[in-house]
MDTraj code that builds the backbone (N, CA, C; nanometers):
import mdtraj as md
import numpy as np

residues = "THR SER ALA PHE GLU GLY CYS GLY ALA LEU GLU SER ILE THR ILE PRO GLU GLY VAL LYS LYS ILE GLY THR SER SER PHE ASN GLY CYS THR ASN ILE GLN GLN ILE ASN LEU PRO GLU GLY LEU GLU SER ILE GLY ASP GLY ALA PHE GLY ASP CYS LYS GLY LEU LYS SER ILE THR ILE PRO ALA GLY VAL LYS GLU ILE GLY ALA ARG CYS PHE ARG ASP CYS GLU ASN LEU GLN GLN ILE ASN LEU PRO ASP GLY LEU GLU LYS ILE GLY SER GLU THR PHE GLU GLY CYS LYS THR LEU GLU SER ILE THR ILE PRO GLU SER VAL ASN GLU ILE GLY ASP SER SER PHE TYR TYR CYS SER ASN LEU GLN GLN ILE ASN LEU PRO GLU GLY LEU GLU SER ILE GLY VAL TYR ALA PHE SER CYS THR ARG SER LEU SER GLU ILE ILE ILE PRO ALA SER VAL LYS ILE ILE GLY TYR TRP ALA PHE ASN GLY TRP THR SER SER GLN THR ILE".split()
xyz = np.array([
    [-1.5049, -1.0027, 0.8592],
    [-1.5302, -0.9384, 0.7325],
    [-1.6327, -0.8269, 0.7509],
    [-1.5983, -0.7079, 0.7037],
    [-1.6866, -0.5911, 0.7062],
    [-1.7372, -0.5549, 0.8467],
    [-1.6636, -0.5908, 0.9498],
    [-1.7080, -0.5739, 1.0880],
    [-1.7447, -0.4301, 1.1235],
    [-1.6619, -0.3346, 1.0834],
    [-1.6858, -0.1946, 1.1174],
    [-1.6980, -0.1082, 0.9918],
    [-1.7237, -0.1693, 0.8804],
    [-1.7293, -0.0979, 0.7537],
    [-1.8278, 0.0192, 0.7617],
    [-1.7797, 0.1371, 0.7190],
    [-1.8652, 0.2544, 0.7108],
    [-1.8912, 0.3261, 0.8418],
    [-1.8186, 0.2910, 0.9474],
    [-1.8361, 0.3596, 1.0765],
    [-1.7690, 0.4961, 1.0689],
    [-1.8400, 0.5943, 1.0212],
    [-1.7859, 0.7266, 0.9966],
    [-1.7414, 0.8019, 1.1209],
    [-1.7920, 0.7688, 1.2377],
    [-1.7554, 0.8390, 1.3603],
    [-1.6300, 0.7811, 1.4263],
    [-1.5878, 0.6646, 1.3835],
    [-1.4713, 0.5989, 1.4418],
    [-1.3451, 0.6774, 1.4088],
    [-1.2672, 0.7181, 1.5110],
    [-1.1481, 0.7995, 1.4900],
    [-1.0177, 0.7274, 1.5212],
    [-1.0231, 0.6258, 1.6075],
    [-0.9023, 0.5567, 1.6496],
    [-0.9312, 0.4081, 1.6676],
    [-0.8340, 0.3256, 1.6304],
    [-0.8493, 0.1806, 1.6437],
    [-0.7231, 0.1257, 1.7077],
    [-0.7392, 0.0428, 1.8085],
    [-0.6283, -0.0349, 1.8619],
    [-0.6710, -0.1806, 1.8548],
    [-0.6054, -0.2545, 1.7693],
    [-0.6341, -0.3967, 1.7553],
    [-0.5582, -0.4685, 1.8677],
    [-0.6240, -0.5498, 1.9474],
    [-0.5579, -0.6118, 2.0622],
    [-0.4566, -0.7207, 2.0240],
    [-0.3625, -0.7436, 2.1154],
    [-0.2664, -0.8524, 2.0991],
    [-0.3435, -0.9824, 2.0820],
    [-0.2887, -1.0723, 2.0050],
    [-0.3521, -1.2018, 1.9832],
    [-0.4295, -1.2093, 1.8529],
    [-0.4682, -1.0948, 1.7973],
    [-0.5393, -1.0937, 1.6693],
    [-0.4384, -1.1278, 1.5601],
    [-0.4696, -1.2279, 1.4801],
    [-0.3797, -1.2746, 1.3743],
    [-0.4200, -1.2232, 1.2365],
    [-0.5491, -1.1920, 1.2197],
    [-0.5977, -1.1533, 1.0866],
    [-0.7003, -1.0411, 1.0980],
    [-0.6874, -0.9444, 1.0090],
    [-0.7897, -0.8414, 0.9923],
    [-0.8623, -0.8769, 0.8633],
    [-0.9902, -0.8996, 0.8718],
    [-1.0670, -0.9501, 0.7591],
    [-1.0943, -0.8478, 0.6498],
    [-1.1475, -0.8972, 0.5419],
    [-1.1824, -0.8174, 0.4249],
    [-1.2769, -0.7036, 0.4629],
    [-1.2424, -0.5835, 0.4206],
    [-1.3248, -0.4629, 0.4378],
    [-1.3602, -0.4309, 0.5830],
    [-1.2824, -0.4791, 0.6787],
    [-1.3147, -0.4619, 0.8206],
    [-1.3396, -0.3174, 0.8604],
    [-1.2584, -0.2255, 0.8113],
    [-1.2714, -0.0841, 0.8466],
    [-1.2871, 0.0028, 0.7209],
    [-1.3234, -0.0581, 0.6120],
    [-1.3408, 0.0137, 0.4860],
    [-1.4460, 0.1238, 0.5020],
    [-1.4116, 0.2429, 0.4547],
    [-1.5064, 0.3531, 0.4570],
    [-1.5201, 0.4226, 0.5908],
    [-1.4309, 0.3924, 0.6846],
    [-1.4303, 0.4635, 0.8136],
    [-1.3517, 0.5922, 0.7909],
    [-1.4175, 0.6887, 0.7333],
    [-1.3515, 0.8072, 0.6784],
    [-1.2854, 0.8981, 0.7814],
    [-1.3197, 0.8857, 0.9090],
    [-1.2607, 0.9731, 1.0103],
    [-1.1496, 0.9083, 1.0921],
    [-1.1154, 0.7842, 1.0621],
    [-1.0066, 0.7189, 1.1358],
    [-0.8778, 0.7963, 1.1129],
    [-0.8139, 0.8327, 1.2233],
    [-0.6867, 0.9040, 1.2161],
    [-0.5711, 0.8203, 1.2683],
    [-0.6011, 0.7219, 1.3537],
    [-0.4948, 0.6414, 1.4120],
    [-0.5359, 0.4946, 1.4151],
    [-0.4424, 0.4100, 1.3707],
    [-0.4635, 0.2657, 1.3732],
    [-0.3398, 0.2037, 1.4373],
    [-0.3609, 0.1299, 1.5460],
    [-0.2513, 0.0594, 1.6123],
    [-0.2693, -0.0902, 1.5880],
    [-0.1739, -0.1478, 1.5179],
    [-0.1792, -0.2897, 1.4851],
    [-0.0847, -0.3663, 1.5770],
    [-0.1249, -0.4856, 1.6236],
    [-0.0439, -0.5589, 1.7199],
    [0.0696, -0.6392, 1.6563],
    [0.1750, -0.6588, 1.7338],
    [0.2778, -0.7556, 1.6945],
    [0.2083, -0.8914, 1.6889],
    [0.2496, -0.9749, 1.5985],
    [0.1874, -1.1061, 1.5842],
    [0.0799, -1.1096, 1.4769],
    [0.0392, -0.9918, 1.4281],
    [-0.0566, -0.9871, 1.3182],
    [0.0077, -1.0520, 1.1964],
    [-0.0658, -1.1373, 1.1279],
    [-0.0112, -1.2113, 1.0139],
    [-0.0721, -1.1721, 0.8808],
    [-0.1966, -1.1252, 0.8824],
    [-0.2669, -1.1029, 0.7566],
    [-0.3586, -0.9809, 0.7653],
    [-0.3562, -0.9016, 0.6585],
    [-0.4481, -0.7886, 0.6459],
    [-0.5283, -0.8114, 0.5185],
    [-0.6573, -0.8265, 0.5330],
    [-0.7437, -0.8640, 0.4229],
    [-0.7673, -0.7552, 0.3199],
    [-0.8249, -0.7959, 0.2092],
    [-0.8565, -0.7058, 0.0994],
    [-0.9456, -0.5914, 0.1479],
    [-0.9088, -0.4696, 0.1120],
    [-0.9895, -0.3522, 0.1423],
    [-1.0056, -0.3210, 0.2899],
    [-0.9213, -0.3771, 0.3749],
    [-0.9381, -0.3639, 0.5200],
    [-0.9493, -0.2191, 0.5672],
    [-0.8685, -0.1296, 0.5102],
    [-0.8684, 0.0106, 0.5519],
    [-0.8941, 0.1050, 0.4348],
    [-0.9540, 0.0552, 0.3301],
    [-0.9825, 0.1375, 0.2128],
    [-1.0714, 0.2557, 0.2469],
    [-1.0451, 0.3671, 0.1838],
    [-1.1263, 0.4877, 0.1966],
    [-1.1261, 0.5456, 0.3387],
    [-1.0185, 0.5185, 0.4141],
    [-1.0014, 0.5800, 0.5462],
    [-0.9303, 0.7129, 0.5240],
    [-1.0050, 0.8115, 0.4854],
    [-0.9511, 0.9390, 0.4397],
    [-0.8797, 1.0195, 0.5482],
    [-0.9086, 0.9958, 0.6753],
    [-0.8434, 1.0678, 0.7842],
    [-0.7082, 1.0110, 0.8241],
    [-0.6763, 0.8909, 0.7771],
    [-0.5523, 0.8238, 0.8146],
    [-0.4319, 0.8916, 0.7505],
    [-0.3325, 0.9280, 0.8342],
    [-0.2132, 0.9959, 0.7834],
    [-0.0888, 0.9092, 0.7893],
    [-0.0819, 0.8161, 0.8838],
    [0.0348, 0.7278, 0.8918],
    [-0.0042, 0.5959, 0.9563],
    [0.0746, 0.4935, 0.9239],
    [0.0511, 0.3604, 0.9812],
    [0.1797, 0.2800, 0.9731],
    [0.1984, 0.1940, 1.0720],
    [0.3104, 0.1006, 1.0725],
    [0.2528, -0.0401, 1.0685],
    [0.2956, -0.1164, 0.9691],
    [0.2546, -0.2557, 0.9568],
    [0.3554, -0.3380, 1.0371],
    [0.3105, -0.4200, 1.1322],
    [0.4041, -0.4933, 1.2164],
    [0.4738, -0.6087, 1.1444],
    [0.5895, -0.6459, 1.1994],
    [0.6622, -0.7626, 1.1497],
    [0.5705, -0.8841, 1.1608],
    [0.5830, -0.9741, 1.0686],
    [0.4987, -1.0932, 1.0672],
    [0.3959, -1.0906, 0.9558],
    [0.3589, -0.9710, 0.9112],
    [0.2635, -0.9595, 0.8005],
    [0.3388, -0.9900, 0.6711],
    [0.2944, -1.0913, 0.5987],
    [0.3604, -1.1353, 0.4751],
    [0.2980, -1.0751, 0.3497],
    [0.1706, -1.0421, 0.3585],
    [0.0991, -0.9898, 0.2414],
    [-0.0018, -0.8845, 0.2838],
    [-0.0046, -0.7761, 0.2098],
    [-0.1072, -0.6737, 0.2291],
    [-0.2103, -0.6953, 0.1194],
    [-0.3322, -0.7160, 0.1584],
    [-0.4379, -0.7499, 0.0647],
    [-0.4691, -0.6411, -0.0364],
    [-0.5345, -0.6818, -0.1422],
    [-0.5757, -0.5897, -0.2484],
    [-0.6627, -0.4787, -0.1909],
    [-0.6442, -0.3571, -0.2416],
    [-0.7237, -0.2398, -0.2058],
    [-0.7160, -0.2044, -0.0576],
    [-0.6167, -0.2554, 0.0140],
    [-0.6074, -0.2398, 0.1591],
    [-0.6107, -0.0936, 0.2032],
    [-0.5377, -0.0071, 0.1336],
    [-0.5347, 0.1356, 0.1682],
    [-0.5804, 0.2220, 0.0501],
    [-0.6565, 0.1647, -0.0368],
    [-0.7042, 0.2373, -0.1555],
    [-0.7853, 0.3601, -0.1141],
    [-0.7551, 0.4708, -0.1784],
    [-0.8234, 0.5980, -0.1569],
    [-0.8079, 0.6538, -0.0153],
    [-0.7007, 0.6157, 0.0533],
    [-0.6641, 0.6813, 0.1801],
    [-0.5851, 0.8048, 0.1382],
    [-0.6573, 0.9017, 0.0889],
    [-0.5964, 1.0142, 0.0178],
    [-0.5106, 1.1050, 0.1046],
    [-0.5153, 1.0912, 0.2368],
    [-0.4296, 1.1708, 0.3245],
    [-0.3154, 1.0903, 0.3862],
    [-0.3017, 0.9648, 0.3458],
    [-0.1936, 0.8806, 0.3968],
    [-0.0599, 0.9348, 0.3478],
    [0.0227, 0.9795, 0.4410],
    [0.1515, 1.0391, 0.4075],
    [0.2683, 0.9466, 0.4369],
    [0.2516, 0.8568, 0.5338],
    [0.3625, 0.7711, 0.5736],
    [0.3123, 0.6310, 0.6059],
    [0.3827, 0.5333, 0.5516],
    [0.3544, 0.3941, 0.5855],
    [0.4871, 0.3227, 0.6011],
    [0.4979, 0.2480, 0.7093],
    [0.6188, 0.1698, 0.7354],
    [0.5858, 0.0236, 0.7114],
    [0.6568, -0.0352, 0.6159],
    [0.6357, -0.1748, 0.5799],
    [0.7421, -0.2608, 0.6471],
    [0.7049, -0.3808, 0.6948],
    [0.7998, -0.4628, 0.7694],
    [0.8904, -0.5477, 0.6802],
    [1.0092, -0.5763, 0.7315],
    [1.0922, -0.6783, 0.6692],
    [1.0137, -0.8086, 0.6788],
    [1.0211, -0.8887, 0.5768],
    [0.9455, -1.0137, 0.5736],
    [0.8208, -1.0047, 0.4872],
    [0.7749, -0.8823, 0.4591],
    [0.6605, -0.8643, 0.3697],
    [0.6998, -0.9163, 0.2320],
    [0.6135, -0.9971, 0.1714],
    [0.6458, -1.0589, 0.0434],
    [0.5658, -1.0021, -0.0732],
    [0.4431, -0.9591, -0.0460],
    [0.3567, -0.9163, -0.1563],
    [0.2770, -0.7924, -0.1181],
    [0.2739, -0.6984, -0.2119],
    [0.1855, -0.5822, -0.2026],
    [0.0740, -0.6085, -0.3025],
    [-0.0459, -0.6253, -0.2538],
    [-0.1585, -0.6643, -0.3380],
    [-0.2011, -0.5588, -0.4385],
    [-0.2865, -0.5979, -0.5278],
    [-0.3382, -0.5091, -0.6310],
    [-0.4128, -0.3914, -0.5691],
    [-0.3898, -0.2727, -0.6230],
    [-0.4578, -0.1491, -0.5846],
    [-0.4358, -0.1104, -0.4376],
    [-0.3338, -0.1658, -0.3734],
    [-0.3128, -0.1451, -0.2302],
    [-0.3056, 0.0011, -0.1916],
    [-0.2294, 0.0810, -0.2654],
    [-0.2133, 0.2226, -0.2321],
    [-0.2726, 0.3134, -0.3395],
    [-0.3532, 0.2589, -0.4268],
    [-0.4138, 0.3391, -0.5340],
    [-0.4891, 0.4579, -0.4752],
    [-0.4618, 0.5766, -0.5278],
    [-0.5317, 0.6964, -0.4847],
    [-0.4809, 0.7578, -0.3558],
    [-0.3669, 0.7105, -0.3062],
    [-0.3063, 0.7718, -0.1862],
    [-0.2295, 0.8943, -0.2333],
    [-0.3014, 1.0017, -0.2539],
    [-0.2507, 1.1206, -0.3213],
    [-0.1442, 1.1970, -0.2440],
    [-0.1368, 1.1826, -0.1131],
    [-0.0380, 1.2584, -0.0359],
    [0.0850, 1.1761, 0.0020],
    [0.0874, 1.0483, -0.0334],
    [0.2033, 0.9631, -0.0060],
    [0.3219, 1.0125, -0.0884],
    [0.4304, 1.0520, -0.0209],
    [0.5460, 1.1097, -0.0910],
    [0.6614, 1.0125, -0.1079],
    [0.6806, 0.9219, -0.0133],
    [0.7894, 0.8244, -0.0275],
    [0.7511, 0.6960, 0.0442],
    [0.8123, 0.5888, -0.0012],
    [0.7880, 0.4584, 0.0600],
    [0.9115, 0.3722, 0.0364],
    [0.9465, 0.2969, 0.1382],
    [1.0574, 0.2026, 0.1262],
    [0.9983, 0.0634, 0.1180],
    [1.0280, -0.0031, 0.0094],
    [0.9810, -0.1400, -0.0104],
    [1.0867, -0.2332, 0.0482],
    [1.0510, -0.3191, 0.1434],
    [1.1491, -0.4088, 0.2040],
    [1.2113, -0.5062, 0.1027],
    [1.3323, -0.5488, 0.1326],
    [1.4065, -0.6423, 0.0465],
    [1.3302, -0.7730, 0.0240],
    [1.2412, -0.8084, 0.1134],
    [1.1684, -0.9348, 0.1059],
    [1.0540, -0.9340, 0.0041],
    [1.0124, -0.8173, -0.0414],
    [0.8995, -0.8086, -0.1349],
    [0.9405, -0.8610, -0.2718],
    [0.8631, -0.9575, -0.3235],
    [0.8923, -1.0119, -0.4565],
    [0.7829, -0.9796, -0.5580],
    [0.6701, -0.9228, -0.5111],
    [0.5613, -0.8915, -0.6045],
    [0.4920, -0.7613, -0.5672],
    [0.4784, -0.6740, -0.6651],
    [0.3990, -0.5522, -0.6516],
    [0.2807, -0.5695, -0.7463],
    [0.1613, -0.5746, -0.6916],
    [0.0420, -0.6075, -0.7681],
    [-0.0044, -0.4987, -0.8631],
    [-0.1029, -0.5335, -0.9440],
    [-0.1624, -0.4421, -1.0414],
    [-0.2125, -0.3150, -0.9726],
    [-0.1841, -0.2013, -1.0318],
    [-0.2325, -0.0697, -0.9863],
    [-0.1956, -0.0359, -0.8416],
    [-0.0919, -0.0981, -0.7890],
    [-0.0553, -0.0792, -0.6483],
    [-0.0329, 0.0659, -0.6097],
    [0.0313, 0.1418, -0.6974],
    [0.0608, 0.2823, -0.6690],
    [-0.0040, 0.3743, -0.7721],
    [-0.1051, 0.3247, -0.8402],
    [-0.1759, 0.4025, -0.9406],
    [-0.2313, 0.5298, -0.8777],
    [-0.2063, 0.6405, -0.9412],
    [-0.2532, 0.7723, -0.9012],
    [-0.2057, 0.8135, -0.7612],
    [-0.0828, 0.7726, -0.7269],
    [-0.0159, 0.8286, -0.6085],
    [0.0583, 0.9503, -0.6612],
    [-0.0160, 1.0555, -0.6841],
    [0.0326, 1.1702, -0.7602],
    [0.1436, 1.2492, -0.6932],
    [0.1633, 1.2355, -0.5625],
    [0.2720, 1.3065, -0.4945],
    [0.3899, 1.2162, -0.4581],
    [0.3850, 1.0905, -0.5000],
    [0.4946, 0.9984, -0.4698],
    [0.6210, 1.0474, -0.5387],
    [0.7212, 1.0800, -0.4574],
    [0.8458, 1.1357, -0.5104],
    [0.9624, 1.0390, -0.5017],
    [0.9533, 0.9415, -0.4120],
    [1.0648, 0.8486, -0.3964],
    [1.0143, 0.7092, -0.3628],
    [1.0680, 0.6130, -0.4350],
    [1.0417, 0.4723, -0.4068],
    [1.1654, 0.3946, -0.4503],
    [1.2069, 0.3040, -0.3657],
    [1.3208, 0.2185, -0.3986],
    [1.2702, 0.0764, -0.4147],
    [1.2913, 0.0215, -0.5323],
    [1.2500, -0.1158, -0.5574],
    [1.3659, -0.2084, -0.5205],
    [1.3400, -0.3113, -0.4414],
    [1.4472, -0.3967, -0.3913],
    [1.4960, -0.4998, -0.4923],
    [1.6234, -0.5326, -0.4816],
    [1.6774, -0.6471, -0.5555],
    [1.6055, -0.7695, -0.4998],
    [1.5586, -0.8548, -0.5855],
    [1.4780, -0.9691, -0.5437],
    [1.3335, -0.9552, -0.5885],
    [1.2932, -0.8311, -0.6195],
    [1.1599, -0.8081, -0.6736],
    [1.1509, -0.8800, -0.8071],
    [1.0435, -0.9560, -0.8277],
    [1.0289, -1.0342, -0.9500],
    [0.9188, -0.9847, -1.0421],
    [0.8159, -0.9218, -0.9856],
    [0.6993, -0.8880, -1.0666],
    [0.6451, -0.7493, -1.0319],
    [0.6204, -0.6707, -1.1380],
    [0.5569, -0.5398, -1.1264],
    [0.4282, -0.5489, -1.2076],
    [0.3160, -0.5277, -1.1432],
    [0.1873, -0.5491, -1.2069],
    [0.1444, -0.4419, -1.3053],
    [0.0363, -0.4714, -1.3751],
    [-0.0278, -0.3835, -1.4711],
    [-0.0649, -0.2520, -1.4010],
    [-0.0356, -0.1384, -1.4624],
    [-0.0665, -0.0044, -1.4099],
    [-0.0019, 0.0247, -1.2739],
    [0.0944, -0.0536, -1.2301],
    [0.1504, -0.0419, -1.0943],
    [0.1947, 0.0998, -1.0587],
    [0.2604, 0.1695, -1.1522],
    [0.3110, 0.3038, -1.1246],
    [0.2540, 0.4068, -1.2224],
    [0.1372, 0.3799, -1.2742],
    [0.0727, 0.4742, -1.3660],
    [0.0289, 0.5994, -1.2911],
    [0.0423, 0.7130, -1.3575],
    [0.0002, 0.8426, -1.3043],
    [0.0705, 0.8787, -1.1734],
    [0.1982, 0.8447, -1.1654],
    [0.2817, 0.8846, -1.0511],
    [0.3735, 0.9950, -1.1008],
    [0.3149, 1.1069, -1.1346],
    [0.3854, 1.2147, -1.2042],
    [0.4933, 1.2849, -1.1222],
    [0.4927, 1.2724, -0.9918],
    [0.5943, 1.3370, -0.9093],
    [0.7227, 1.2544, -0.8993],
    [0.7162, 1.1285, -0.9395],
    [0.8371, 1.0448, -0.9409],
    [0.9250, 1.0893, -1.0576],
    [1.0465, 1.1282, -1.0295],
    [1.1349, 1.1692, -1.1392],
    [1.2126, 1.0509, -1.1938],
    [1.2292, 0.9469, -1.1113],
    [1.3102, 0.8324, -1.1536],
    [1.2675, 0.7081, -1.0772],
    [1.2764, 0.5964, -1.1440],
    [1.2576, 0.4669, -1.0789],
    [1.3591, 0.3713, -1.1397],
    [1.4232, 0.2954, -1.0536],
    [1.5242, 0.1993, -1.0999],
    [1.4668, 0.0596, -1.0815],
    [1.4605, -0.0134, -1.1919],
    [1.4070, -0.1486, -1.1898],
    [1.5232, -0.2454, -1.1679],
    [1.5178, -0.3243, -1.0609],
    [1.6270, -0.4176, -1.0344],
    [1.6349, -0.5293, -1.1385],
    [1.7536, -0.5846, -1.1539],
    [1.7775, -0.6911, -1.2520],
    [1.6951, -0.8164, -1.2233],
    [1.6495, -0.8338, -1.1014],
    [1.5722, -0.9520, -1.0629],
    [1.4308, -0.9536, -1.1204],
    [1.3817, -0.8388, -1.1691],
    [1.2446, -0.8307, -1.2201],
    [1.2322, -0.9122, -1.3494],
    [1.1355, -1.0048, -1.3484],
    [1.1113, -1.0929, -1.4634],
    [0.9852, -1.0539, -1.5389],
    [0.8915, -0.9901, -1.4684],
    [0.7635, -0.9555, -1.5298],
    [0.7313, -0.8094, -1.5005],
    [0.7011, -0.7349, -1.6073],
    [0.6494, -0.5988, -1.5939],
    [0.5182, -0.5962, -1.6704],
    [0.4104, -0.5728, -1.5987],
    [0.2783, -0.5718, -1.6597],
    [0.2621, -0.4569, -1.7580],
    [0.1751, -0.4760, -1.8557],
    [0.1515, -0.3709, -1.9531],
    [0.0989, -0.2462, -1.8827],
    [0.1336, -0.1336, -1.9375],
    [0.0965, -0.0014, -1.8869],
    [0.1410, 0.0229, -1.7418],
    [0.2439, -0.0481, -1.6975],
    [0.2935, -0.0330, -1.5603],
    [0.3361, 0.1105, -1.5309],
    [0.3803, 0.1817, -1.6364],
    [0.4266, 0.3198, -1.6196],
    [0.3470, 0.4148, -1.7083],
    [0.2218, 0.3820, -1.7321],
    [0.1341, 0.4631, -1.8153],
    [0.1238, 0.6049, -1.7585],
    [0.1324, 0.7040, -1.8447],
    [0.1202, 0.8427, -1.8035],
    [0.2521, 0.9089, -1.7679],
    [0.3606, 0.8333, -1.7743],
    [0.4921, 0.8937, -1.7469],
    [0.5283, 0.9861, -1.8625],
    [0.6001, 1.0923, -1.8288],
    [0.6388, 1.1907, -1.9293],
    [0.7863, 1.1765, -1.9647],
    [0.8313, 1.2524, -2.0631],
    [0.9703, 1.2464, -2.1069],
    [1.0678, 1.2986, -2.0016],
    [1.0189, 1.3695, -1.9012],
    [1.1063, 1.4184, -1.7957],
    [1.1272, 1.3138, -1.6844],
    [1.0564, 1.2018, -1.6900],
    [1.0713, 1.0956, -1.5917],
    [1.1598, 0.9847, -1.6483],
    [1.2403, 0.9222, -1.5617],
    [1.3372, 0.8218, -1.6063],
    [1.3066, 0.6857, -1.5430],
    [1.3057, 0.5859, -1.6296],
    [1.2899, 0.4479, -1.5840],
    [1.4205, 0.3768, -1.6118],
])
top = md.Topology()
chain = top.add_chain()
for i, resn in enumerate(residues, 1):
    res = top.add_residue(resn, chain, resSeq=i)
    for name in ("N", "CA", "C"):
        top.add_atom(name, md.element.get_by_symbol(name[0]), res)
traj = md.Trajectory(xyz[None], top)
């Protein structure tokens, strides 16, 4: 937990094989990180693990990770690409909030929950496909995603949190 939090000079991270969990806020506020290599076999990424890593532009989450913790990539404002693994079940609250340069993301078929404010203020998000099997969309999940022209909600969704699409305009289609 908070192992390297605030290490502003850190530019690259390679997590070694055998690591199963990245703890809460481990690299939060490492604003110059540009590259993160995560090992196969990783199972858990804690809350806020990479929050406010403003230099990060892309990342691949390895197979085996079932849940991305709350605020994990919050305010990674230069994050343009993220690859999510099949088998991922939950995207935590505020996970991608403030990722202003993220333009598209593919949500794996295995995801059944998108947490509160997960994509809040992803102002350049232009494409997202919600999978059949998704059951829950959290409060403010897609608020202020003004570049999205359309989102299709699968029939499997049972819960849509209030204000999930707050700030959408008449030119956007749900």
